N, CA, C and O of each residue as an XYZ file, in Angstrom:
400
protein
N     -10.605    -33.811     -7.063
C      -9.526    -34.754     -6.628
C      -8.303    -34.096     -6.823
O      -7.290    -34.543     -6.285
N      -8.256    -32.795     -7.731
C      -7.018    -32.130     -7.748
C      -6.893    -31.094     -6.107
O      -5.958    -30.852     -5.344
N      -8.018    -30.800     -6.129
C      -8.172    -29.681     -4.680
C      -7.682    -30.564     -3.604
O      -6.832    -30.150     -2.816
N      -8.262    -31.989     -3.511
C      -7.913    -32.917     -2.368
C      -6.381    -32.994     -2.413
O      -5.776    -32.690     -1.386
N      -5.736    -33.348     -3.436
C      -4.293    -33.599     -3.639
C      -3.545    -32.344     -2.914
O      -2.878    -32.418     -1.882
N      -3.808    -31.162     -3.696
C      -3.340    -29.976     -3.214
C      -3.348    -29.903     -1.791
O      -2.232    -29.926     -1.274
N      -4.359    -29.819     -1.011
C      -4.865    -29.697      0.321
C      -4.111    -30.749      1.005
O      -3.721    -30.348      2.101
N      -3.719    -32.129      0.706
C      -2.813    -33.006      0.992
C      -1.500    -32.568      1.149
O      -0.873    -32.443      2.201
N      -1.120    -32.333     -0.065
C       0.447    -31.931     -0.228
C       0.810    -30.725      0.283
O       1.910    -30.542      0.804
N      -0.078    -29.834      0.171
C       0.253    -28.458      0.696
C      -0.621    -27.826      1.857
O      -1.343    -26.854      1.636
N      -0.526    -28.407      3.076
C      -1.470    -28.380      4.098
C      -1.622    -26.849      4.693
O      -2.658    -26.345      5.127
N       0.015    -26.087      4.577
C      -0.207    -24.827      4.733
C      -0.384    -23.908      3.827
O      -0.111    -22.710      3.898
N      -0.743    -24.365      3.169
C      -1.270    -23.340      1.739
C      -3.027    -22.962      1.940
O      -3.785    -23.931      1.990
N      -3.527    -21.779      2.033
C      -4.829    -21.845      2.151
C      -5.599    -21.603      0.792
O      -5.905    -20.486      0.372
N      -5.860    -22.764      0.181
C      -6.450    -23.121     -1.091
C      -7.877    -22.282     -1.118
O      -8.347    -21.768     -2.133
N      -8.351    -22.255     -0.067
C     -10.008    -22.076     -0.006
C     -10.018    -20.725      0.789
O     -10.832    -20.633      1.708
N      -9.089    -19.541      0.489
C      -9.378    -18.167      0.966
C     -10.447    -17.726      0.369
O     -10.813    -17.969     -0.781
N     -11.097    -16.879      1.397
C     -12.141    -16.220      1.150
C     -12.065    -15.025      0.355
O     -11.515    -13.964      0.653
N     -12.722    -15.346     -0.756
C     -12.529    -13.925     -1.783
C     -11.346    -14.538     -2.812
O     -11.013    -13.687     -3.636
N     -10.922    -15.300     -2.898
C      -9.848    -16.045     -3.867
C     -10.255    -17.009     -4.560
O      -9.713    -18.083     -4.299
N     -11.135    -17.010     -5.475
C     -11.762    -18.055     -6.026
C     -11.071    -18.361     -7.340
O     -11.383    -19.291     -8.083
N     -10.010    -17.403     -7.570
C      -8.978    -17.760     -8.788
C      -7.485    -18.190     -8.333
O      -6.978    -17.683     -7.333
N      -6.945    -18.959     -8.961
C      -5.530    -19.144     -8.918
C      -4.720    -19.040    -10.189
O      -5.190    -19.464    -11.245
N      -3.630    -18.543    -10.135
C      -2.944    -17.993    -11.418
C      -2.590    -19.268    -12.390
O      -2.340    -20.263    -11.710
N      -2.521    -19.450    -13.517
C      -2.195    -20.775    -13.947
C      -0.677    -21.041    -13.765
O      -0.123    -22.136    -13.871
N      -0.102    -19.848    -13.473
C       1.552    -20.425    -13.301
C       1.593    -21.247    -12.167
O       2.166    -22.336    -12.136
N       0.849    -20.614    -11.024
C       0.880    -21.270     -9.646
C       0.350    -22.602    -10.001
O       1.151    -23.530     -9.890
N      -1.113    -22.938    -10.499
C      -1.586    -24.083    -10.695
C      -0.959    -25.146    -11.107
O      -1.194    -26.330    -10.865
N       0.156    -24.483    -11.981
C       0.797    -25.830    -12.957
C       1.997    -25.792    -11.851
O       2.238    -26.982    -11.649
N       2.745    -25.120    -11.151
C       3.764    -25.351    -10.363
C       3.216    -26.345     -9.006
O       3.986    -27.217     -8.603
N       2.050    -26.191     -8.430
C       1.551    -27.142     -7.500
C       1.054    -28.390     -7.909
O       0.996    -29.341     -7.130
N       0.577    -28.466     -9.452
C       0.454    -29.751     -9.968
C       1.664    -30.668    -10.125
O       1.658    -31.891     -9.980
N       2.784    -29.833    -10.468
C       3.842    -30.593    -11.220
C       4.695    -30.956    -10.025
O       5.698    -31.625    -10.274
N       4.463    -30.626     -8.782
C       5.025    -31.086     -7.745
C       4.189    -32.427     -6.796
O       4.672    -32.983     -5.810
N       2.951    -32.696     -7.370
C       2.197    -33.461     -6.747
C       2.757    -34.922     -6.380
O       3.061    -35.676     -7.304
N       2.872    -35.254     -5.293
C       3.511    -36.692     -4.960
C       2.699    -37.858     -5.054
O       1.498    -37.628     -4.909
N       3.064    -39.235     -5.288
C       2.485    -40.346     -5.668
C       1.443    -40.526     -4.687
O       0.428    -41.023     -5.177
N       1.359    -40.205     -3.093
C       0.718    -40.419     -2.096
C      -0.147    -39.360     -2.110
O      -0.289    -38.966     -0.953
N      -0.750    -38.759     -2.839
C      -1.982    -37.560     -2.993
C      -3.137    -38.891     -3.959
O      -2.879    -39.881     -4.644
N      -4.174    -38.340     -3.603
C      -5.368    -39.103     -4.356
C      -4.907    -39.005     -5.743
O      -4.746    -40.127     -6.223
N      -4.562    -37.775     -6.784
C      -4.232    -37.567     -7.714
C      -2.989    -38.524     -8.349
O      -2.852    -38.998     -9.476
N      -2.221    -38.595     -7.251
C      -0.954    -39.054     -7.872
C      -1.242    -40.649     -7.677
O      -0.818    -41.442     -8.517
N      -1.921    -41.056     -6.626
C      -2.462    -42.637     -6.824
C      -2.983    -42.890     -8.449
O      -2.532    -43.746     -9.211
N      -3.808    -42.126     -8.678
C      -4.564    -42.291    -10.029
C      -3.761    -42.159    -11.072
O      -4.226    -42.690    -12.080
N      -2.625    -41.599    -11.228
C      -1.510    -41.312    -12.112
C      -0.666    -42.609    -12.000
O      -0.362    -43.245    -13.010
N      -0.340    -42.942    -10.908
C       0.599    -43.937    -10.753
C      -0.125    -45.563    -11.101
O       0.575    -46.490    -11.506
N      -1.633    -45.694    -10.858
C      -2.252    -46.340    -11.249
C      -2.271    -46.576    -13.072
O      -1.946    -47.477    -13.845
N      -2.693    -45.572    -13.149
C      -2.984    -45.245    -14.976
C      -1.567    -45.608    -15.734
O      -1.711    -45.950    -16.907
N      -0.483    -45.587    -15.328
C       1.185    -45.572    -15.851
C       1.593    -46.827    -15.810
O       2.279    -47.278    -16.727
N       1.195    -47.653    -14.631
C       1.921    -48.612    -14.014
C       1.853    -49.461    -15.317
O       0.843    -49.488    -16.020
N       3.211    -50.286    -15.647
C       3.308    -51.053    -16.831
C       4.060    -52.580    -16.166
O       4.039    -53.593    -16.865
N       4.589    -52.597    -15.018
C       5.153    -53.557    -14.490
C       4.459    -54.905    -14.139
O       3.913    -55.003    -13.040
N       4.450    -55.886    -14.958
C       3.687    -57.113    -14.388
C       3.589    -57.446    -13.160
O       2.488    -57.646    -12.648
N       5.055    -57.589    -12.300
C       4.707    -58.065    -11.327
C       3.929    -57.246    -10.358
O       3.309    -57.810     -9.457
N       3.919    -55.671    -10.513
C       3.088    -54.721     -9.854
C       1.484    -54.983    -10.132
O       0.594    -54.936     -9.283
N       1.367    -55.220    -11.286
C       0.001    -55.444    -12.055
C      -0.506    -56.816    -11.381
O      -1.734    -56.875    -11.306
N      -0.003    -57.623    -11.014
C      -0.458    -59.036    -10.365
C      -0.939    -58.847     -9.343
O      -1.823    -59.596     -8.927
N      -0.524    -57.852     -8.681
C      -1.039    -57.369     -7.239
C      -2.144    -56.202     -7.281
O      -2.658    -55.750     -6.258
N      -2.435    -55.788     -8.515
C      -3.521    -54.766     -8.271
C      -4.897    -55.153     -8.033
O      -5.477    -56.078     -8.602
N      -5.358    -54.413     -7.190
C      -6.912    -54.855     -6.775
C      -7.570    -54.674     -7.938
O      -7.145    -54.035     -8.901
N      -9.055    -55.474     -7.820
C      -9.945    -55.208     -9.250
C     -10.274    -53.637     -9.437
O     -10.523    -53.173    -10.550
N     -10.257    -52.885     -8.308
C     -10.383    -51.428     -8.349
C      -9.498    -50.617     -9.460
O      -9.680    -49.843    -10.400
N      -8.491    -51.232     -8.814
C      -6.976    -50.379     -9.702
C      -6.873    -51.105    -11.141
O      -6.393    -50.390    -12.021
N      -7.293    -52.569    -11.567
C      -7.382    -52.575    -12.671
C      -8.477    -52.142    -13.401
O      -8.464    -52.242    -14.628
N      -9.517    -51.627    -12.747
C     -10.753    -51.033    -13.621
C     -10.242    -49.796    -14.144
O     -10.182    -49.420    -15.315
N      -9.876    -49.212    -13.057
C      -9.029    -47.735    -13.450
C      -8.143    -47.694    -14.490
O      -8.302    -46.960    -15.465
N      -7.132    -48.510    -14.327
C      -6.300    -48.518    -15.467
C      -6.548    -49.181    -16.522
O      -5.737    -49.244    -17.446
N      -7.669    -49.753    -16.537
C      -8.469    -50.572    -18.184
C      -9.155    -49.618    -18.893
O      -9.278    -49.671    -20.117
N      -9.848    -48.292    -17.835
C     -10.717    -47.715    -18.353
C      -9.658    -46.476    -19.329
O      -9.792    -46.053    -20.478
N      -8.673    -46.199    -18.314
C      -7.668    -45.348    -18.788
C      -7.112    -45.576    -20.104
O      -7.193    -44.791    -21.049
N      -6.466    -46.856    -20.101
C      -6.167    -47.740    -21.218
C      -7.021    -47.725    -22.655
O      -6.532    -47.662    -23.784
N      -8.361    -47.798    -22.315
C      -9.305    -47.957    -23.245
C      -9.269    -46.514    -23.900
O      -8.931    -46.417    -25.079
N      -9.604    -45.412    -23.177
C     -10.038    -44.192    -23.406
C      -8.744    -43.739    -24.657
O      -9.098    -43.248    -25.729
N      -7.443    -43.952    -24.376
C      -6.238    -43.839    -24.756
C      -6.322    -44.296    -26.202
O      -6.153    -43.620    -27.217
N      -6.655    -45.746    -26.069
C      -6.817    -46.435    -27.349
C      -7.778    -45.948    -28.387
O      -7.539    -45.846    -29.590
N      -8.939    -45.650    -27.747
C      -9.914    -44.612    -28.811
C      -9.411    -43.784    -29.642
O      -9.474    -43.755    -30.871
N      -8.679    -42.809    -28.573
C      -7.877    -41.609    -29.534
C      -6.964    -42.021    -30.236
O      -6.569    -41.269    -31.127
N      -6.407    -43.180    -30.090
C      -5.069    -43.450    -31.199
C      -5.732    -44.184    -32.244
O      -5.085    -44.454    -33.256
N      -6.982    -44.558    -32.135
C      -7.680    -45.239    -33.264
C      -8.301    -44.239    -34.104
O      -8.377    -44.379    -35.325
N      -8.866    -42.965    -33.317
C      -9.530    -42.100    -33.920
C      -8.552    -41.224    -34.984
O      -8.862    -40.835    -36.110
N      -7.359    -41.050    -34.317
C      -5.940    -40.316    -35.089
C      -5.381    -41.350    -35.792
O      -4.239    -41.012    -36.104
N      -5.624    -42.381    -36.168
C      -5.222    -43.416    -36.953
C      -6.322    -43.185    -38.239
O      -6.102    -42.859    -39.406
N      -7.454    -43.459    -37.613
C      -8.355    -43.367    -38.608
C      -8.565    -42.012    -39.403
O      -9.153    -42.094    -40.482
N      -8.168    -40.873    -38.996
C      -8.096    -39.327    -39.569
C      -6.940    -39.479    -40.510
O      -7.193    -39.015    -41.622
N      -5.698    -40.016    -40.381
C      -4.728    -40.175    -41.127
C      -5.008    -40.950    -42.267
O      -4.853    -40.462    -43.386
N      -5.425    -42.166    -42.098
C      -5.943    -42.915    -43.251
C      -6.588    -42.203    -44.288
O      -6.059    -41.994    -45.379
N      -7.869    -41.777    -43.928
C      -9.009    -40.851    -44.592
C      -8.097    -39.715    -45.317
O      -8.281    -39.441    -46.503
N      -6.882    -38.928    -44.355
C      -6.099    -37.889    -45.137
C      -5.176    -38.462    -46.441
O      -4.906    -37.853    -47.476
N      -4.805    -39.760    -46.068
C      -4.227    -40.212    -47.031
C      -4.723    -40.662    -48.441
O      -4.204    -40.533    -49.549
N      -6.103    -41.333    -47.971
C      -7.173    -41.403    -48.986
C      -7.303    -40.178    -50.044
O      -7.061    -40.189    -51.251
N      -7.672    -39.324    -49.377
C      -8.097    -37.899    -49.937
C      -7.037    -37.224    -50.898
O      -7.154    -36.699    -52.005
N      -6.018    -37.424    -50.105
C      -4.563    -37.075    -51.010
C      -4.514    -37.821    -52.344
O      -4.141    -37.309    -53.399
N      -4.946    -39.135    -52.184
C      -4.600    -39.998    -53.381
C      -5.876    -39.626    -54.412
O      -5.773    -39.375    -55.613
N      -6.997    -39.656    -53.680
C      -7.902    -38.908    -54.757
C      -7.681    -37.984    -55.425
O      -7.755    -38.107    -56.648
N      -7.270    -36.515    -54.723
C      -6.964    -35.428    -55.393
C      -5.774    -35.656    -56.807
O      -5.877    -35.262    -57.969
N      -4.655    -36.456    -56.123
C      -3.912    -36.658    -57.114
C      -3.958    -37.324    -58.551
O      -3.238    -37.100    -59.524
N      -4.966    -38.168    -58.410
C      -5.877    -39.134    -59.210
C      -6.650    -37.917    -60.320
O      -6.486    -37.910    -61.540
N      -7.400    -37.058    -59.634
C      -8.139    -36.014    -59.994
C      -7.438    -35.062    -61.030
O      -7.868    -34.653    -62.109
N      -6.127    -34.799    -60.346
C      -5.301    -33.701    -61.389
C      -4.650    -34.452    -62.294
O      -4.208    -33.685    -63.149
N      -4.348    -35.649    -62.553
C      -3.830    -36.314    -63.395
C      -4.328    -36.397    -64.846
O      -3.739    -37.108    -65.661
């Protein structure tokens, strides 16, 4: 998807030059930061980040699926982090009680 987006956005750039399998990180970041919403990657980012209820009402089932998968993944990461924080609080309390 990234290559397709780069090819669409930068048609004059030869992304598939023979013998040039590597792209410098700085160049990659520069190209990626300029990705427009009309590219495949831009569309996915747009779907994942949409919060406007009026726009969400007009999403297709596929767009809702993409957005829901992303939101569920993000929520799982938030829950994991909050669980880690809770465990750390409990461990600190345990060590404090042991030291007293």
